[in-house]
TIRO-2110 file (N, C-alpha, C; in Angstrom, 1 decimal):
// TIRO-2110
78.9, 96.2, 163.0, N, 1, A
79.7, 96.2, 161.7, CA, 1, A
79.3, 97.6, 161.1, C, 1, A
80.2, 98.1, 160.4, N, 2, A
80.1, 99.3, 159.7, CA, 2, A
79.3, 99.0, 158.3, C, 2, A
78.8, 100.0, 157.8, N, 3, A
78.2, 100.0, 156.4, CA, 3, A
79.1, 99.6, 155.3, C, 3, A
80.3, 100.1, 155.4, N, 4, A
81.4, 99.9, 154.4, CA, 4, A
81.7, 98.3, 154.3, C, 4, A
81.8, 97.8, 155.6, N, 5, A
82.0, 96.4, 155.6, CA, 5, A
81.0, 95.5, 155.1, C, 5, A
79.7, 95.9, 155.4, N, 6, A
78.6, 95.1, 154.7, CA, 6, A
78.7, 95.3, 153.1, C, 6, A
78.9, 96.5, 152.6, N, 7, A
79.0, 96.6, 151.2, CA, 7, A
80.2, 95.7, 150.6, C, 7, A
81.4, 95.7, 151.3, N, 8, A
82.5, 94.9, 151.0, CA, 8, A
82.0, 93.4, 150.9, C, 8, A
81.4, 92.9, 151.9, N, 9, A
81.1, 91.5, 152.1, CA, 9, A
79.8, 91.2, 151.0, C, 9, A
79.0, 92.1, 150.8, N, 10, A
78.1, 91.9, 149.7, CA, 10, A
78.7, 92.0, 148.4, C, 10, A
79.8, 92.5, 148.1, N, 11, A
80.4, 92.6, 146.7, CA, 11, A
81.1, 91.3, 146.5, C, 11, A
81.9, 90.8, 147.7, N, 12, A
82.5, 89.6, 147.5, CA, 12, A
81.6, 88.4, 147.3, C, 12, A
80.5, 88.5, 147.9, N, 13, A
79.4, 87.4, 147.9, CA, 13, A
78.8, 87.4, 146.5, C, 13, A
78.6, 88.6, 145.9, N, 14, A
78.0, 88.7, 144.5, CA, 14, A
79.1, 88.1, 143.4, C, 14, A
80.4, 88.6, 143.8, N, 15, A
81.4, 88.0, 142.9, CA, 15, A
81.5, 86.5, 142.9, C, 15, A
81.5, 85.9, 144.1, N, 16, A
81.5, 84.5, 144.3, CA, 16, A
80.3, 83.7, 143.7, C, 16, A
79.2, 84.3, 143.7, N, 17, A
78.0, 83.8, 143.1, CA, 17, A
78.1, 83.9, 141.7, C, 17, A
78.6, 84.9, 141.0, N, 18, A
78.8, 85.0, 139.6, CA, 18, A
79.9, 84.0, 139.0, C, 18, A
80.8, 83.8, 139.9, N, 19, A
81.9, 82.8, 139.4, CA, 19, A
81.1, 81.3, 139.6, C, 19, A
80.4, 81.1, 140.6, N, 20, A
79.8, 79.7, 140.7, CA, 20, A
78.7, 79.5, 139.7, C, 20, A
78.1, 80.6, 139.3, N, 21, A
77.1, 80.3, 138.2, CA, 21, A
77.7, 80.2, 136.8, C, 21, A
78.8, 80.9, 136.7, N, 22, A
79.5, 80.7, 135.3, CA, 22, A
80.1, 79.3, 135.3, C, 22, A
80.7, 78.8, 136.4, N, 23, A
81.3, 77.4, 136.4, CA, 23, A
80.2, 76.3, 136.2, C, 23, A
79.0, 76.6, 136.8, N, 24, A
77.9, 75.6, 136.5, CA, 24, A
77.4, 75.6, 135.1, C, 24, A
77.4, 76.8, 134.5, N, 25, A
76.7, 76.8, 133.2, CA, 25, A
77.8, 76.3, 132.1, C, 25, A
79.0, 76.4, 132.4, N, 26, A
80.0, 76.1, 131.4, CA, 26, A
80.4, 74.6, 131.7, C, 26, A
80.0, 74.0, 132.7, N, 27, A
80.4, 72.5, 132.9, CA, 27, A
80.2, 71.7, 131.8, C, 27, A
81.1, 70.8, 131.4, N, 28, A
81.0, 69.8, 130.2, CA, 28, A
81.2, 70.5, 129.0, C, 28, A
81.4, 71.8, 128.7, N, 29, A
81.6, 72.4, 127.4, CA, 29, A
83.0, 72.8, 127.2, C, 29, A
83.8, 71.6, 127.1, N, 30, A
85.3, 71.9, 126.9, CA, 30, A
85.3, 72.3, 125.4, C, 30, A
86.1, 73.3, 125.1, N, 31, A
86.3, 73.6, 123.7, CA, 31, A
87.8, 73.4, 123.5, C, 31, A
88.1, 72.6, 122.6, N, 32, A
89.7, 72.5, 122.2, CA, 32, A
90.3, 73.7, 121.7, C, 32, A
91.5, 73.8, 122.0, N, 33, A
92.3, 75.1, 121.8, CA, 33, A
92.4, 75.5, 120.3, C, 33, A
92.4, 74.3, 119.4, N, 34, A
92.5, 74.5, 118.1, CA, 34, A
91.2, 75.3, 117.5, C, 34, A
90.1, 75.2, 118.1, N, 35, A
88.8, 76.1, 117.7, CA, 35, A
89.2, 77.6, 118.1, C, 35, A
90.1, 78.0, 118.7, N, 36, A
90.5, 79.3, 118.9, CA, 36, A
91.3, 79.8, 117.7, C, 36, A
91.8, 79.0, 116.9, N, 37, A
92.7, 79.4, 115.8, CA, 37, A
91.9, 80.0, 114.7, C, 37, A
92.4, 81.0, 114.0, N, 38, A
91.7, 81.5, 112.9, CA, 38, A
91.6, 80.5, 111.6, C, 38, A
90.5, 80.6, 111.0, N, 39, A
90.4, 79.7, 109.8, CA, 39, A
91.5, 80.1, 108.7, C, 39, A
92.0, 79.1, 108.1, N, 40, A
93.0, 79.2, 107.0, CA, 40, A
92.3, 79.9, 105.7, C, 40, A
92.8, 80.8, 105.1, N, 41, A
92.4, 81.3, 103.9, CA, 41, A
93.0, 80.7, 102.8, C, 41, A
92.4, 79.9, 102.0, N, 42, A
93.0, 79.1, 101.0, CA, 42, A
93.4, 79.9, 99.7, C, 42, A
92.7, 81.2, 99.6, N, 43, A
92.9, 81.9, 98.5, CA, 43, A
93.9, 83.1, 98.8, C, 43, A
94.7, 82.9, 99.9, N, 44, A
95.6, 83.9, 100.3, CA, 44, A
96.8, 83.9, 99.4, C, 44, A
97.5, 85.1, 99.1, N, 45, A
98.6, 85.2, 98.3, CA, 45, A
99.8, 84.5, 99.0, C, 45, A
100.4, 83.8, 98.2, N, 46, A
101.6, 83.1, 98.6, CA, 46, A
102.8, 84.1, 98.7, C, 46, A
103.4, 84.1, 99.9, N, 47, A
104.5, 85.2, 99.9, CA, 47, A
105.7, 84.5, 99.5, C, 47, A
106.5, 85.5, 99.0, N, 48, A
107.8, 85.0, 98.4, CA, 48, A
108.7, 84.4, 99.6, C, 48, A
109.7, 83.5, 99.4, N, 49, A
110.4, 83.1, 100.6, CA, 49, A
111.9, 83.4, 100.1, C, 49, A
112.8, 83.4, 101.0, N, 50, A
114.2, 83.4, 100.8, CA, 50, A
114.6, 84.9, 100.5, C, 50, A
115.8, 85.0, 99.8, N, 51, A
116.2, 86.2, 99.4, CA, 51, A
115.4, 87.1, 98.4, C, 51, A
114.7, 86.3, 97.6, N, 52, A
113.8, 87.2, 96.7, CA, 52, A
112.7, 87.9, 97.3, C, 52, A
112.5, 87.7, 98.7, N, 53, A
111.4, 88.5, 99.4, CA, 53, A
112.1, 89.6, 100.1, C, 53, A
113.6, 89.6, 100.2, N, 54, A
114.2, 90.8, 100.8, CA, 54, A
114.3, 91.9, 99.9, C, 54, A
113.9, 93.1, 100.3, N, 55, A
114.1, 94.4, 99.6, CA, 55, A
115.5, 94.9, 99.9, C, 55, A
116.5, 94.5, 99.1, N, 56, A
118.0, 94.8, 99.3, CA, 56, A
118.2, 96.3, 99.2, C, 56, A
117.4, 97.1, 98.5, N, 57, A
117.6, 98.4, 98.6, CA, 57, A
117.4, 99.1, 99.9, C, 57, A
116.2, 98.5, 100.5, N, 58, A
116.1, 98.9, 102.0, CA, 58, A
117.1, 98.7, 102.9, C, 58, A
117.6, 97.5, 102.7, N, 59, A
118.6, 96.9, 103.7, CA, 59, A
119.8, 97.8, 103.4, C, 59, A
120.2, 98.2, 102.3, N, 60, A
121.4, 99.0, 102.1, CA, 60, A
121.2, 100.3, 102.7, C, 60, A
119.9, 101.0, 102.5, N, 61, A
119.8, 102.2, 103.1, CA, 61, A
119.9, 102.1, 104.5, C, 61, A
119.4, 101.2, 105.1, N, 62, A
119.3, 101.1, 106.7, CA, 62, A
120.9, 100.8, 107.1, C, 62, A
121.6, 100.1, 106.3, N, 63, A
123.1, 100.0, 106.6, CA, 63, A
123.8, 101.2, 106.5, C, 63, A
123.6, 102.0, 105.5, N, 64, A
124.3, 103.3, 105.3, CA, 64, A
123.9, 104.2, 106.5, C, 64, A
122.5, 104.4, 106.9, N, 65, A
122.2, 105.3, 108.0, CA, 65, A
122.8, 104.8, 109.3, C, 65, A
122.9, 103.4, 109.5, N, 66, A
123.6, 103.1, 110.7, CA, 66, A
125.0, 103.4, 110.8, C, 66, A
125.7, 103.3, 109.7, N, 67, A
127.1, 103.5, 109.6, CA, 67, A
127.3, 105.0, 109.8, C, 67, A
126.5, 106.0, 109.2, N, 68, A
126.5, 107.4, 109.4, CA, 68, A
126.5, 107.7, 110.9, C, 68, A
125.3, 107.1, 111.5, N, 69, A
125.2, 107.4, 112.9, CA, 69, A
126.3, 107.0, 113.9, C, 69, A
126.8, 105.9, 113.5, N, 70, A
127.9, 105.2, 114.2, CA, 70, A
129.2, 106.1, 114.1, C, 70, A
129.5, 106.5, 113.0, N, 71, A
130.6, 107.6, 112.7, CA, 71, A
130.4, 108.8, 113.4, C, 71, A
129.2, 109.4, 113.5, N, 72, A
128.9, 110.6, 114.2, CA, 72, A
128.9, 110.3, 115.7, C, 72, A
128.6, 109.2, 116.2, N, 73, A
128.6, 109.0, 117.6, CA, 73, A
130.0, 108.7, 118.0, C, 73, A
130.8, 108.1, 117.2, N, 74, A
132.3, 107.9, 117.6, CA, 74, A
133.1, 109.2, 117.7, C, 74, A
132.8, 110.1, 116.7, N, 75, A
133.4, 111.3, 116.6, CA, 75, A
133.0, 112.2, 118.0, C, 75, A
131.8, 112.1, 118.3, N, 76, A
131.3, 112.8, 119.5, CA, 76, A
132.0, 112.1, 120.8, C, 76, A
132.0, 110.9, 120.8, N, 77, A
132.7, 110.2, 122.0, CA, 77, A
134.1, 110.5, 122.0, C, 77, A
134.8, 110.5, 120.9, N, 78, A
136.3, 110.8, 121.0, CA, 78, A
136.4, 112.3, 121.4, C, 78, A
135.6, 113.3, 120.9, N, 79, A
135.8, 114.7, 121.4, CA, 79, A
135.6, 114.8, 122.9, C, 79, A
134.5, 114.0, 123.6, N, 80, A
134.4, 114.4, 124.8, CA, 80, A
135.3, 113.5, 125.8, C, 80, A
135.8, 112.4, 125.3, N, 81, A
136.9, 111.6, 125.9, CA, 81, A
138.1, 112.3, 126.2, C, 81, A
138.5, 113.1, 125.2, N, 82, A
139.9, 113.8, 125.5, CA, 82, A
139.7, 115.2, 126.0, C, 82, A
138.6, 115.6, 126.4, N, 83, A
138.2, 116.8, 126.9, CA, 83, A
138.8, 117.0, 128.4, C, 83, A
138.6, 116.0, 129.1, N, 84, A
139.0, 115.9, 130.4, CA, 84, A
140.5, 116.1, 130.6, C, 84, A
END
């Protein structure tokens, strides 16, 4: 057997040993999934719900920008479509 094969076998054996040791040490220590959730902050600021939480000025500016881009794209498309 070549030295590379021995190194590969040794690495796999070490990995298997590490997995076995971890499984033995963790045996019987089941942790419910709910323990992984963050603790709730009772003093957190309550967010506004519904339309009062929506910044309508921002929505309107995005709609204007989208319309401008759509019109520019349509003009470019029309120009190249009739070029052929």
